C-alpha positions, 0 to 999 in steps of 0.5 A, spaced: 502 518 481 495 516 484 492 510 481 483 510 483 479 503 482 472 503 482 468 497 484 461 497 482 455 492 480 451 498 478 453 500 471 448 508 472 452 508 478 460 506 476 459 511 470 457 516 476 463 515 480 467 515 474 464 522 471 465 525 478 473 522 479 474 525 472 472 532 473 476 533 479 482 530 476 481 535 471 479 542 474 485 540 480 490 538 474 494 533 479 497 526 478 492 522 478 489 516 473 484 512 472 486 504 473 480 499 473 473 500 473 470 493 474 463 490 476 467 484 479 472 484 484 477 480 482 478 484 476 480 490 481 485 485 484 488 483 479 490 490 477 491 493 483 497 488 485 501 488 478 502 496 481 507 499 485 503 505 485 499 507 491 491 507 490 484 510 491 479 505 491 472 506 491 468 500 493 461 498 494 459 494 499 454 490 496 458 487 489 453 481 487 458 476 487 461 471 493 466 477 494 463 483 497 466 490 499 469 489 505 473 482 503 476 486 497 479 492 501 481 487 506 485 483 500 487 490 497 491 491 503 496 485 502 497 489 496 497 496 498 498 497 505 498 505 504 492 505 499 486 510 501 479 506 501 472 509 500 466 506 501 460 508 496 453 505 498 447 504 501 448 500 507 449 506 512 448 500 517 455 496 516 459 502 516 461 500 523 464 493 520 469 497 517 472 499 524 471 492 526 476 489 520 481 493 521 481 497 514 482 504 516 477 506 510 478 514 509 470 515 508 464 512 507 460 515 502 452 514 502 449 513 494 442 517 497 445 523 499 445 529 495 448 529 488 453 535 491 455 531 497 456 525 494 460 529 489 464 534 494 465 528 498 469 524 493 473 531 491 475 532 498 477 524 499 481 525 492 484 532 495 486 529 502 489 523 499 494 527 494 496 531 500 498 525 505 502 522 499 505 528 498 507 530 505 510 523 505 514 525 499 517 531 502 518 528 509 523 524 507 524 519 514 532 518 514 533 514 522 530 508 524 529 507 531 529 501 535 528 500 542 532 493 544 532 491 552 533 498 555 537 501 550 534 506 544 538 505 537 537 511 531 540 507 525 541 511 519 536 508 513 543 508 508 547 504 514 541 499 513 542 492 508 536 488 510 531 486 515 530 478 516 525 474 521 528 470 526 527 463 528 525 467 536 518 468 535 515 475 534 522 477 532 526 481 526 534 481 525 536 488 522 543 487 518 547 493 517 553 495 515 556 495 522 551 491 526 547 486 527 541 487 532 535 483 533 528 487 536 522 484 537 516 485 531 513 483 525 515 484 518 508 486 516 508 492 521 515 494 519 514 494 512 508 498 512 512 504 517 518 504 512 518 508 506 518 507 499 526 505 499 525 498 503 522 492 498 518 486 501 523 481 496 521 475 500 516 473 505 522 473 510 526 478 508 525 486 506 531 490 503 534 497 502 533 497 494 539 503 495 544 497 498 543 493 492 549 490 488 546 485 484 540 481 483 541 473 480 534 472 477 535 465 476 538 462 482 533 468 486 538 471 489 539 479 491 546 480 493 547 487 497 553 491 499 558 488 504 557 481 501 550 480 505 544 477 501 538 474 501 533 470 497 528 472 493 520 470 491 518 469 484 512 474 485 516 479 489 521 479 483 516 481 478 516 489 482 523 489 484 523 488 476 519 494 474 522 498 480 529 497 477 526 499 470 524 505 472 
């Protein structure tokens, strides 16, 4: 399911965007749900960080608070790196900042455009997001490719237990069922590139959920196949519990 978030400080504009989105959901009968409509960016963040589903975020830039839409988008990326961000604003001159901040915005829609054009752009954004998510799910990536020194390795995902940040700067350690190897990279970049079977249970660990054997919630330890174990943070524990319930 794709969850939709709307952050707009002007009530009439907020209602306008909401109605457009509701019409698209009804017309296309696609698996979308409006998760939060608010004028307060902090409310959007509170709801978004509790969700494990990919989100579509329709954000104004000037929100009339100490956090603008650009900063909100930046914080959203920490919780939902694969989400879709669409700015709907009157500030056309700020579009370049979305690239400067590396926010990877899906679109930049101007409120003063003709109503039909705004509706068409929102409609197209939602369809594109739906198609991209469907494509991700259908294109199951089964192999992790990594280069170590002058050798290229191709490791089946099922054989990977977890990734760990190395004590060596800018390096990651891969713990597999049959091997351990160290390579250059950042754990956050790795998290964004892997599919949903991998979960960031701690700032230093990225585990393969399919290889979990046991979880000790009191000790905050995850036991994986082969006797390996990883620490688990309190914040990430909640997300893991939600996944296990599913």
